[in-house]
N, C-alpha and C positions, 0 to 999 in steps of 0.2 A: 483713756483719751480717745476722742472721736476722730477717726481717720477718714471716714467717707460717709456720705449721706445718700439716702434714697431720694428720688425726685420730689416726694411730698414732705421732706424733713427740712427743718431750719435749725441752724447752729446758733444758740443764744449765748452771747459772750459779754463779758464786762467791758465797758468802753468808757471814754470820757466825752463830755459834750462837744469838744472840739473835733471829735472824730479822728484823732491821731492814733491810728491802729498800728503802733510800732513794736509792741512787745506782748508776750504771753498769748493768751487765747485770742486777743484782738488781732495780733499779727497772723495767727493761723487762720482766723476768719477772713482776713484780707487776702492772704495767699491762696487758700484752698477753697473758700466758700463765697467769694464775691463781695465781701464787705467793702464799701466804698470809703475812701479817705475823705474826711470832712463830714461824714454822716455819723453823728454821735448817739442817735436814738432812732430805733425803728428798723424796718426790713430793708435790706439791700442785698442783692444777689440771693444766695440761699442761707442768709444769716439774719440775725436780729441783734442790733446793738442795744445793750442795756447799760445806761450810764450810771456808774458808781462814783465817778469823779467829775468835777465841774470842768469848764473850759480851761482853767488854769491848773488843772491836775490836783486840786484840793478836794478833800472829802465832801460829799454832798450831805445835806441835813437828813435827819430821819424823815421829815415831812416830804422832802424832795424824792427820796428813795421810795417811799410809800406811793407817791404819785406815779412814779415810773413803773412800779409793780402793777398798779391799776391799768396803766396804759398797755403794758404787756398782756395782761389778762384780757382786755378788750380786743387787742389784736388777735389773740388766740381764738376768741369767740367769733370774730369776724372772718377768720380763716379756719373754720372747723374741719376742713378737708386736709389740713396740714398738721404735722406733729412738730412741736417745738422742743428741742433738746437743750435743756438748761444746763450750762456749765456752772461750777461753783463760783458764780459772779461775786466780785468784791473781796474774795478771800486771798487774792494774790497781791498784785501791785497796789491795789487800793488799801489793803491792810485791815479790812474788817474781819471780825471773828466769824467762823463757820456758824456758831450758835446765833449770832446777831443776824446774819444774812438769812439763815434758815427761818428765823422768826418772822421775817417780812413776807414770806411766801405761804400764807395760810389759805386754805381752800382754793387751790389752783384749779384751773379748768382741766378737764380730762386729757386734752391734747398737749398739755405742758408737762413734760417728763422731768422730774426732779433728779438732780445728780445724787450719786450714792452718798456723798458727804452730807447732804441735807436730809437723808432718810434715817440716819443713825439717831 
């Protein structure tokens, strides 16, 4: 579990599009790393909201998740001076399997660090 960040690091957590960061890694992102309530995707504070659920807390489609992966990759490339620490997004409250979520993150940018669960 990530407890602290260096100035150039961002905590990438699973969110919902409503930006209701009330539980799990999302709550930690809000409490410890500056994630803003109401921001469901992108950088806020020293964190990055990766939406695995829609605004009604339903699962997002495969196509929607893949689009968000591309958005994250683009953000990593635009911020090459920062390191993005990916948590095992989608595998907690959202209920996706580790294998499924891992399969979405192919050929990540060098500054996107995969969680141990996705390396196995």
